[in-house]
Backbone bond lengths (Angstrom), bond angles and torsions (degrees), N, CA, C in turn:
res aa  C-N    CA-C-N  psi(-1)  N-CA   C-N-CA  omega(-1)  CA-C   N-CA-C  phi
1 M - - - 1.457 - - 1.530 110.66 -
2 K 1.349 116.04 -47.56 1.452 120.79 179.79 1.523 110.69 -62.49
3 K 1.356 115.36 -37.78 1.468 119.47 -179.45 1.532 109.88 -65.54
4 R 1.344 115.42 -38.78 1.464 119.41 179.98 1.522 110.70 -65.08
5 I 1.330 116.33 -43.47 1.465 121.16 178.42 1.523 110.30 -61.85
6 L 1.333 116.52 -41.21 1.463 121.18 179.62 1.521 110.93 -62.94
7 I 1.346 116.10 -42.71 1.468 120.34 179.49 1.526 110.60 -64.01
8 I 1.335 116.38 -43.46 1.465 120.57 178.53 1.519 110.57 -61.16
9 G 1.351 115.68 -41.90 1.459 120.56 178.93 1.518 111.97 -61.79
10 I 1.331 116.07 -41.85 1.464 120.54 179.57 1.526 110.66 -65.26
11 V 1.340 115.80 -41.76 1.468 120.04 179.32 1.527 110.83 -62.96
12 L 1.339 117.06 -44.80 1.458 120.87 179.56 1.520 111.47 -62.92
13 A 1.330 115.98 -41.87 1.466 120.28 178.65 1.520 110.80 -62.12
14 A 1.336 115.85 -40.24 1.465 120.60 179.23 1.526 110.69 -64.77
15 L 1.340 116.78 -40.15 1.456 120.62 179.09 1.523 111.26 -64.63
16 V 1.322 116.47 -43.01 1.469 121.03 177.85 1.520 110.61 -61.71
17 L 1.343 115.88 -44.65 1.459 120.86 179.99 1.518 111.31 -61.80
18 C 1.337 116.24 -44.86 1.465 120.75 179.83 1.525 110.84 -64.79
19 G 1.338 116.03 -40.81 1.460 119.85 178.81 1.512 111.65 -63.36
20 G 1.335 116.27 -43.78 1.465 120.58 178.02 1.514 111.64 -62.34
21 L 1.339 115.55 -41.36 1.464 120.41 179.54 1.523 110.25 -64.16
22 F 1.355 116.29 -40.48 1.467 120.56 178.57 1.527 111.08 -61.55
23 L 1.344 116.82 -45.61 1.451 120.64 -179.93 1.522 110.99 -64.45
24 Y 1.326 116.48 -38.44 1.461 120.51 179.64 1.520 110.81 -63.54
25 I 1.349 115.20 -45.95 1.463 119.94 -177.90 1.523 110.84 -66.19
26 T 1.350 116.63 -45.75 1.463 118.95 -179.60 1.517 111.27 -66.71
27 G 1.331 117.01 -32.33 1.465 120.39 176.68 1.507 111.28 -63.97
28 I 1.326 116.37 -42.93 1.460 120.38 178.49 1.517 110.62 -63.79
29 S 1.334 116.33 -39.30 1.461 120.08 -175.78 1.523 112.30 -64.51
30 K 1.343 117.48 -21.94 1.457 120.55 -179.93 1.518 112.58 -84.88
31 R 1.322 118.00 -13.17 1.440 120.89 -179.82 1.525 110.23 -79.65
32 P 1.355 116.68 147.33 1.455 117.67 177.00 1.523 110.25 -64.42
33 T 1.306 116.20 145.07 1.457 120.84 179.67 1.517 110.01 -114.46
34 G 1.304 115.95 145.12 1.454 121.83 -179.31 1.507 109.83 157.87
35 E 1.320 116.67 -156.71 1.460 121.60 -178.90 1.525 109.75 -93.34
36 L 1.332 116.52 125.70 1.462 121.74 -179.83 1.525 109.87 -86.52
37 V 1.331 116.03 127.73 1.459 121.58 -179.75 1.520 108.46 -131.36
38 V 1.327 117.07 129.49 1.462 122.18 175.36 1.524 107.79 -111.74
39 E 1.325 115.25 127.98 1.464 120.09 -177.27 1.519 110.12 -129.51
40 K 1.326 115.66 136.63 1.464 120.90 -178.57 1.519 110.01 -97.93
41 W 1.325 114.99 126.29 1.454 122.27 173.68 1.522 107.31 -112.61
42 P 1.340 118.85 169.38 1.465 120.18 177.95 1.527 111.78 -56.61
43 G 1.318 116.50 111.61 1.460 122.00 178.40 1.511 115.30 73.41
44 Q 1.327 117.89 9.00 1.463 119.75 -172.77 1.529 110.47 -152.42
45 D 1.334 117.13 126.74 1.462 122.10 173.65 1.524 108.53 -109.63
46 N 1.326 116.99 131.14 1.457 121.03 178.88 1.513 110.41 -120.25
47 A 1.329 116.03 145.32 1.459 121.22 172.62 1.527 107.84 -113.00
48 F 1.326 116.20 128.58 1.458 122.21 -178.09 1.524 110.17 -119.47
49 M 1.329 115.96 145.59 1.449 121.36 170.92 1.526 107.05 -107.80
50 I 1.334 115.54 114.70 1.454 121.20 -178.39 1.525 108.39 -88.20
51 C 1.327 116.70 109.16 1.461 122.00 178.93 1.529 109.39 -98.09
52 D 1.327 116.79 -175.60 1.465 120.58 -174.90 1.518 112.98 -57.52
53 D 1.332 116.45 -50.91 1.458 119.09 -173.89 1.521 113.66 -126.46
54 H 1.344 117.28 8.88 1.453 120.32 179.99 1.525 109.53 -157.13
55 V 1.335 115.08 175.98 1.464 121.73 -178.90 1.526 109.04 -129.32
56 V 1.333 115.68 138.55 1.462 122.23 174.17 1.521 107.60 -111.38
57 V 1.331 116.87 126.95 1.456 119.46 175.07 1.527 107.67 -85.82
58 L 1.342 115.76 120.55 1.461 121.35 -171.24 1.521 112.44 -87.14
59 Y 1.325 116.46 -49.81 1.458 118.08 179.36 1.517 110.46 -158.80
60 C 1.317 114.75 164.35 1.453 121.55 176.65 1.518 109.13 -132.84
61 R 1.314 114.40 140.67 1.467 119.99 171.24 1.514 105.77 -119.36
62 N 1.319 115.88 113.38 1.462 117.53 -175.03 1.522 110.68 -115.58
63 D 1.311 115.01 152.37 1.456 122.23 -176.52 1.521 108.80 -123.88
64 E 1.325 115.98 91.92 1.453 122.79 177.06 1.520 112.42 59.90
65 V 1.319 116.48 41.75 1.460 121.65 175.62 1.522 108.42 -103.19
66 E 1.324 117.48 120.17 1.458 120.72 -177.62 1.524 112.22 -79.11
67 T 1.341 116.35 -29.33 1.464 120.88 179.28 1.518 109.32 -114.42
68 L 1.321 116.26 118.24 1.458 122.84 -178.73 1.526 108.42 -101.13
69 V 1.342 116.95 127.00 1.457 121.30 -173.69 1.527 111.19 -112.57
70 I 1.339 116.00 125.30 1.460 122.57 169.81 1.528 105.60 -98.28
71 P 1.319 119.86 116.06 1.463 121.06 -171.02 1.529 113.44 -72.53
72 D 1.333 115.21 161.99 1.466 121.08 175.20 1.521 110.66 -66.89
73 T 1.329 115.39 -45.54 1.461 121.38 -176.71 1.518 110.09 -137.56
74 F 1.318 115.59 162.79 1.454 122.15 174.03 1.524 107.32 -149.06
75 W 1.318 115.43 126.98 1.467 121.28 -175.79 1.527 111.45 54.95
76 G 1.318 116.01 35.97 1.452 120.85 175.73 1.516 115.55 78.57
77 K 1.338 117.45 6.52 1.463 121.16 -179.90 1.528 109.56 -119.11
78 P 1.336 117.29 146.73 1.466 120.03 -178.48 1.527 112.58 -67.77
79 V 1.325 115.81 136.30 1.470 121.09 173.85 1.520 106.72 -86.52
80 T 1.332 116.79 108.39 1.464 121.34 -170.99 1.522 114.63 -105.21
81 E 1.334 117.44 -12.80 1.466 118.25 -173.22 1.525 111.58 -146.72
82 V 1.329 115.12 138.81 1.462 122.12 168.37 1.521 105.71 -98.13
83 N 1.313 117.26 117.62 1.460 121.64 -171.11 1.527 112.22 -65.15
84 Q 1.322 115.05 159.94 1.469 120.23 178.66 1.524 110.61 -61.30
85 Y 1.318 114.38 139.26 1.465 122.94 -179.78 1.522 112.03 52.79
86 Y 1.339 114.31 40.41 1.466 122.06 167.84 1.521 106.39 -52.90
87 C 1.323 116.62 135.82 1.467 118.83 -168.65 1.516 111.66 -123.66
88 S 1.317 116.40 124.61 1.458 121.68 172.60 1.519 107.52 -105.24
89 M 1.305 116.25 108.47 1.466 120.78 -174.33 1.529 110.58 -91.47
90 Y 1.322 115.02 165.67 1.454 124.78 178.13 1.524 111.47 70.24
91 E 1.345 118.53 -83.28 1.455 121.09 -177.42 1.525 110.30 -113.77
92 E 1.324 116.50 133.22 1.452 119.96 177.70 1.524 109.52 -83.43
93 P 1.326 117.78 136.92 1.469 120.74 179.70 1.515 111.70 -74.51
94 T 1.329 115.84 157.60 1.457 120.79 172.82 1.522 110.95 -96.48
95 V 1.354 115.91 -22.50 1.458 121.22 179.20 1.525 108.99 -132.08
96 I 1.332 116.46 135.86 1.456 122.03 172.65 1.527 107.68 -118.74
97 V 1.334 115.60 130.95 1.455 121.14 177.63 1.527 108.22 -109.16
98 L 1.335 116.59 116.66 1.461 121.85 179.64 1.521 109.71 -93.67
99 G 1.338 116.12 134.28 1.449 120.81 177.41 1.519 112.23 -63.98
100 K 1.336 115.75 159.70 1.465 120.58 -175.08 1.527 113.24 -69.49
101 N 1.340 117.51 -14.41 1.467 120.40 -178.28 1.524 113.74 -97.67
102 V 1.326 117.17 -3.76 1.468 120.13 -179.54 1.523 109.59 -67.59
103 E 1.324 116.32 124.35 1.459 122.34 179.16 1.529 112.58 -112.79
104 V 1.324 116.68 -26.14 1.464 120.91 -175.31 1.522 110.08 -128.54
105 I 1.323 115.52 127.16 1.466 121.82 170.16 1.519 105.71 -104.75
106 G 1.314 116.71 112.30 1.448 122.00 -169.50 1.521 115.22 -69.27
107 E 1.315 115.22 169.57 1.462 122.71 -179.84 1.526 110.93 -55.73
108 G 1.328 116.04 125.71 1.456 121.13 176.90 1.514 114.51 63.19
109 A 1.335 117.60 20.18 1.471 120.64 -173.16 1.521 112.78 -54.50
110 F 1.324 117.29 -44.53 1.469 120.79 -178.81 1.533 110.33 -121.99
111 Y 1.297 115.91 33.68 1.468 122.43 -176.79 1.533 110.89 -55.78
112 S 1.319 115.82 127.00 1.459 123.26 173.20 1.522 113.39 58.65
113 Y 1.336 117.14 37.77 1.468 120.50 169.56 1.527 106.46 -80.01
114 E 1.287 117.35 88.98 1.460 121.82 -168.76 1.524 113.67 -71.87
115 S 1.333 118.11 -15.53 1.467 120.88 178.84 1.523 112.76 -96.90
116 L 1.329 116.81 -9.51 1.460 120.98 -175.82 1.528 111.50 -67.60
117 K 1.355 115.68 128.62 1.455 120.91 -179.61 1.525 113.16 -115.90
118 L 1.334 116.73 -32.22 1.460 120.01 -171.64 1.522 110.82 -143.13
119 V 1.332 116.18 136.91 1.464 121.71 171.56 1.523 106.93 -116.22
120 R 1.321 115.99 115.44 1.461 121.56 -178.79 1.524 110.50 -100.04
121 G 1.353 116.36 159.57 1.455 120.95 175.77 1.519 111.95 72.09
122 G 1.335 114.92 -151.15 1.461 120.20 178.32 1.504 114.15 68.09
123 E 1.331 116.22 34.44 1.465 119.19 -174.80 1.521 114.19 -64.67
124 N 1.338 117.28 -14.99 1.465 120.25 -179.81 1.530 113.81 -107.13
125 V 1.322 116.79 14.17 1.468 120.26 177.38 1.526 109.92 -62.26
126 R 1.343 116.19 126.89 1.464 122.13 179.34 1.525 112.29 -106.61
127 I 1.338 116.01 -34.82 1.466 120.93 -173.96 1.524 110.00 -127.73
128 I 1.329 115.13 125.88 1.464 121.54 172.77 1.514 106.46 -106.13
129 G 1.319 116.64 111.20 1.450 121.90 -170.80 1.517 115.00 -69.89
130 E 1.313 114.47 168.11 1.465 121.67 179.01 1.524 110.78 -55.46
131 S 1.329 115.64 129.75 1.473 123.03 177.31 1.525 113.08 57.75
132 A 1.328 117.99 23.13 1.465 121.31 -175.86 1.523 112.77 -56.27
133 F 1.337 116.63 -40.05 1.470 120.92 -179.95 1.533 111.94 -123.37
134 E 1.305 117.06 16.96 1.465 119.98 -177.95 1.527 111.21 -57.26
135 Y 1.317 115.59 137.27 1.468 123.45 -179.82 1.523 113.35 63.25
136 C 1.322 118.24 23.83 1.466 120.67 167.79 1.526 106.31 -83.91
137 I 1.295 115.36 80.45 1.468 121.75 -165.08 1.527 113.31 -70.28
138 C 1.327 117.99 -16.77 1.469 120.90 179.07 1.523 112.64 -105.30
139 L 1.334 117.33 1.60 1.461 120.49 -178.20 1.529 110.23 -64.65
140 E 1.332 115.52 120.74 1.454 121.08 -178.64 1.523 112.81 -101.14
141 R 1.343 115.86 -36.28 1.460 117.26 -171.13 1.529 111.37 -156.44
142 V 1.329 115.58 145.58 1.459 122.23 167.90 1.523 106.98 -122.87
143 E 1.320 116.85 138.28 1.466 119.90 -176.26 1.525 111.96 -83.86
144 F 1.331 117.11 -22.56 1.462 119.24 -179.74 1.531 110.29 -81.00
145 G 1.315 116.15 171.93 1.464 119.40 176.73 1.512 113.21 149.94
146 A 1.340 118.06 -34.24 1.461 121.08 -173.44 1.523 113.22 -62.62
147 N 1.324 117.56 -27.28 1.465 121.17 -179.28 1.529 113.70 -106.38
148 V 1.332 116.58 6.24 1.464 120.41 -177.91 1.527 110.64 -68.92
149 E 1.317 115.34 130.78 1.461 121.79 179.14 1.527 111.96 -105.24
150 R 1.331 116.49 -34.65 1.470 120.26 -176.89 1.535 110.11 -135.88
151 I 1.326 114.09 131.99 1.467 121.83 170.69 1.523 105.54 -116.04
152 E 1.317 116.13 105.73 1.461 120.24 -172.77 1.531 111.65 -76.61
153 R 1.318 114.87 172.46 1.467 121.60 -173.94 1.535 111.49 -57.32
154 R 1.318 114.68 137.41 1.463 123.74 177.04 1.533 113.87 60.62
155 A 1.310 117.25 19.42 1.471 119.73 -176.71 1.526 112.58 -55.66
156 F 1.347 116.84 -41.12 1.466 120.95 -179.05 1.530 111.83 -123.28
157 S 1.306 118.26 24.92 1.461 120.84 -179.84 1.528 111.33 -59.92
158 F 1.314 115.28 136.45 1.465 122.72 175.81 1.528 113.15 60.63
159 C 1.338 115.70 28.74 1.467 120.26 168.31 1.523 106.19 -88.51
160 D 1.294 116.02 88.58 1.462 122.55 -164.74 1.522 114.68 -57.11
161 V 1.328 117.39 -39.23 1.461 119.90 -173.51 1.527 112.47 -107.48
162 F 1.312 117.26 6.09 1.462 121.56 179.64 1.526 108.53 -77.69
163 S 1.347 117.51 114.75 1.461 119.65 -168.58 1.528 115.38 -112.64
164 E 1.352 119.25 -19.27 1.453 118.37 -178.59 1.528 111.82 -155.99
165 I 1.338 114.65 154.35 1.451 121.90 174.87 1.526 107.61 -141.63
166 N 1.317 115.62 136.47 1.461 122.30 -174.10 1.524 110.35 -87.41
167 T 1.327 117.41 89.52 1.463 121.78 -179.54 1.532 110.35 -99.46
168 S 1.335 115.83 172.60 1.461 120.69 -177.42 1.535 109.38 -141.47
169 D 1.325 115.93 -169.99 1.467 121.01 178.86 1.521 112.58 -65.77
170 K 1.321 117.54 -11.01 1.460 120.97 178.73 1.521 112.33 -74.02
171 L 1.319 117.05 -19.80 1.466 120.58 -178.76 1.526 110.04 -65.28
172 S 1.337 115.96 122.95 1.470 119.96 -176.84 1.523 113.43 -117.49
173 Y 1.349 117.62 -16.04 1.469 118.97 -174.10 1.520 111.05 -152.70
174 V 1.338 115.25 133.41 1.465 122.49 171.50 1.515 106.64 -127.31
175 G 1.308 117.06 118.00 1.454 121.81 -170.58 1.517 115.67 -82.73
176 E 1.332 114.43 178.67 1.458 122.09 -178.27 1.524 111.19 -57.84
177 L 1.329 115.27 130.46 1.466 122.44 174.50 1.524 112.49 55.68
178 A 1.330 116.45 27.83 1.469 120.75 -175.62 1.524 112.62 -56.58
179 F 1.350 115.85 -36.08 1.469 120.18 -178.78 1.527 111.31 -121.55
180 E 1.304 117.14 24.66 1.464 122.12 -175.76 1.525 112.13 -51.09
181 N 1.331 115.43 127.38 1.464 122.40 176.49 1.526 113.00 51.40
182 S 1.314 116.16 33.21 1.466 120.25 174.66 1.526 108.80 -98.16
183 G 1.328 116.04 179.40 1.458 119.70 179.80 1.517 113.43 -93.72
184 I 1.333 117.28 15.48 1.468 121.61 -173.70 1.532 111.83 -57.62
185 K 1.342 114.82 129.55 1.463 121.31 178.21 1.525 111.32 -125.52
186 E 1.339 115.96 -29.29 1.457 119.57 -175.19 1.524 110.62 -130.17
187 I 1.334 115.84 124.54 1.458 122.31 174.79 1.524 107.57 -159.23
188 Y 1.312 115.61 135.37 1.457 120.04 178.64 1.521 108.79 -90.76
189 L 1.342 115.62 125.15 1.462 121.33 179.12 1.528 108.31 -117.11
190 P 1.333 117.57 109.09 1.469 119.71 178.70 1.527 111.44 -65.50
191 D 1.317 116.44 161.38 1.461 121.43 -177.26 1.527 112.42 -61.62
192 T 1.322 116.56 -26.55 1.464 120.90 -174.61 1.524 113.72 -89.53
193 V 1.320 117.80 -3.36 1.459 120.47 -174.74 1.531 111.16 -73.80
194 S 1.325 116.25 145.84 1.465 122.61 173.73 1.527 108.11 -100.50
195 V 1.322 116.35 117.84 1.461 121.30 -175.53 1.528 109.41 -119.00
196 A 1.318 116.81 126.59 1.463 120.82 177.22 1.537 109.10 -63.26
197 P 1.332 117.55 142.93 1.474 120.67 -176.90 1.527 113.91 -56.27
198 D 1.323 116.93 -31.11 1.464 120.22 -176.94 1.530 112.54 -105.44
199 A 1.328 117.48 18.15 1.466 120.98 -175.73 1.522 112.83 -57.89
200 F 1.354 116.15 -33.45 1.467 120.45 -175.92 1.530 111.74 -113.97
201 E 1.291 116.34 28.04 1.472 120.88 -176.08 1.532 111.09 -58.94
202 G 1.330 115.20 131.17 1.457 120.95 175.98 1.510 114.55 74.72
203 T 1.344 117.88 21.47 1.460 121.03 -178.93 1.520 111.46 -113.06
204 M 1.325 115.74 161.46 1.450 120.85 175.49 1.529 110.06 -67.30
205 W 1.342 116.76 -32.67 1.466 120.17 178.99 1.527 109.93 -60.19
206 E 1.321 116.63 -40.03 1.456 120.95 178.42 1.519 110.11 -62.95
207 Q 1.315 116.60 -42.98 1.466 120.92 -179.70 1.534 111.11 -64.57
208 M 1.322 115.87 -35.68 1.468 120.19 -178.51 1.528 111.60 -69.90
209 Q 1.346 117.31 -22.92 1.458 120.55 -178.95 1.527 112.46 -85.12
210 E 1.314 117.27 -12.90 1.462 120.76 -177.46 1.512 111.83 -75.78
């Protein structure tokens, strides 16, 4: 009996170990690959991943910088993506400036930046990732929007004072709870867009459509 229990325990431990290893490997595979470069700017340290034909900004550590800048290029290559859970440590910015080449704002990139009020630039942003601006309770405005194709789930959830985004016919998808309990009042939704039933749950925009 004891031997059987021991064998079962060993098998379960092996399964847990294999499962953990699988998650670790698949997690790594989703990260951008290339040369990691950390560069110090006045009041701001950035980490970049230099890929073959583009650059991903991985994280930022800022020291009392009110305006956080994502550059157009780095080492002569376009900065196209703000990585998931990009982190601004110490002081949260009130303004973020996105470079003209940024196309993807990753999952949770600016999650719960409670001091953030304005996002400037980013005219070529195509994808706003899951929870990218969730709980940015002071966010009033983003300047990008005309080229946005996808607004993923919870992208602007609980952005209390965020009232409008300038979208166009390029918008093809608005995910679950994308604007949940936000202040959204104005958004253009083309006839071809796919909108989750609860995308605007708890918003004035939802009430206006009833």
